[in-house]
N, C-alpha and C positions, 0 to 999 in steps of 0.2 A: 758708435752711437746707435746704428741700426740694430746691432747685436744686443745692445742694452735694451732697447725698446722691444725687440723681438723676445728676448729672454724674460723681460718683465711681463710682456703680454702672455707668453707661454706659462710662466709661473702664475700669473693672474688667472688664466684659463684653468690651469690645474687646481688652483685654490678654489675657484668658483665651482668646478666640477666636484671637488671634495666636499665643499660646503653643501652643494645640492644633494649629493649622495647622503651626507650626514643628516640633512633636513628630511630627506625621504625615509631614512632609517628611523629618525625620531618620530616622524609621522606614523610610520608602520607600528613602532612600539607603542605610541600613544593610542592608536586604533586598537591594537591588541589589548592594551591595558583597559581601555574603555569597554571593549567587548567582555573582558574578564569581569570587570566590575558590574556590568549589566547582567551578566550570567549569574554572578553571585547574588545580586539583588533579587533576580527572578527565583533563584533557588531558595533564598531565605524566605521570600514571600510564599512560595509553594510549601516549604517546610512549616511555616507558621499556620497556613491554612490546614495542612494535614494535622498538625498538633491540635488545632481548634476543633477539627472534625472528630479526632480521637477523644478529646476531652468531652465533647458533646455526647459522643457515643457512650463513653464510660459513665457520664452523668445519667444518661438515659437508662443504662443497664442498672446502675445503683438504684435509681428511682423504681424501676420495675421489680427489683429484688425486694426493696422495702415494701412496696405494695403487696407483693406476694406473701411476705412475712406477716404483714398486718392481717391479710385474709386468713392465713393459717392460724394465727393466734385467735382471731374472732371465731373461726369454726371450732377450734379447740374449746374456747370458752362456752360456746353454744352446746357442744357435746357434753361438757362437764355439767352445765346447768340442767340439761335434759336428763343426764344420768342421776344427778342429785334429786331432781324432781321425781323420777321413777322410783328411786330408792325410798324417798319420803312417802310416796303413795303406797309402796309395798309394806313399809313399816306400819303405816296407818291401817292398811288392810289386816295385817297380822294382829295389831292391837284390837281392832274391832272383832276379829275372829276369836281371839282369846277371851275378850269380854263376853261374847255370845256363848262360848263354851262354859265360862264361869257362871253366867246367868243360868244356863241349862242345868249345871250341876247344883246350883243353889235351889233351884225349884225342886221341891220334894215331889217325888212320885206319889200319886194317890195311893192310899193304903190298899193293900190286897184285901179283897172281901174275905170274911171269916168263913172258912169251910170246916164243918165239923169233922172230927177224926173218923175215919172209917174203921169199922171193926171187922 
């Protein structure tokens, strides 16, 4: 009887120790899993922030490029307008010059006075 009680208590003690070690192992694995999940969440949050930052940066760069392109097109239009205006002024000057020359040609020179022939 003593042996039975003793053997039961020893097996109970062994079983309890095994259960405690199993619980400790489970706690450790749960803690590790929790830490891993937390680290994954932090990584995903960091990654999302980085992607948002990069998206903002690319949006800003696109906006700057668009503004630069608009400025260039505006300056090109201004240059073309100035060139056209200069060309039109030049043509107008040439036409008035031509008209002045035509007017000069049309005006007859006064007749040369008569000079008697010399003998």
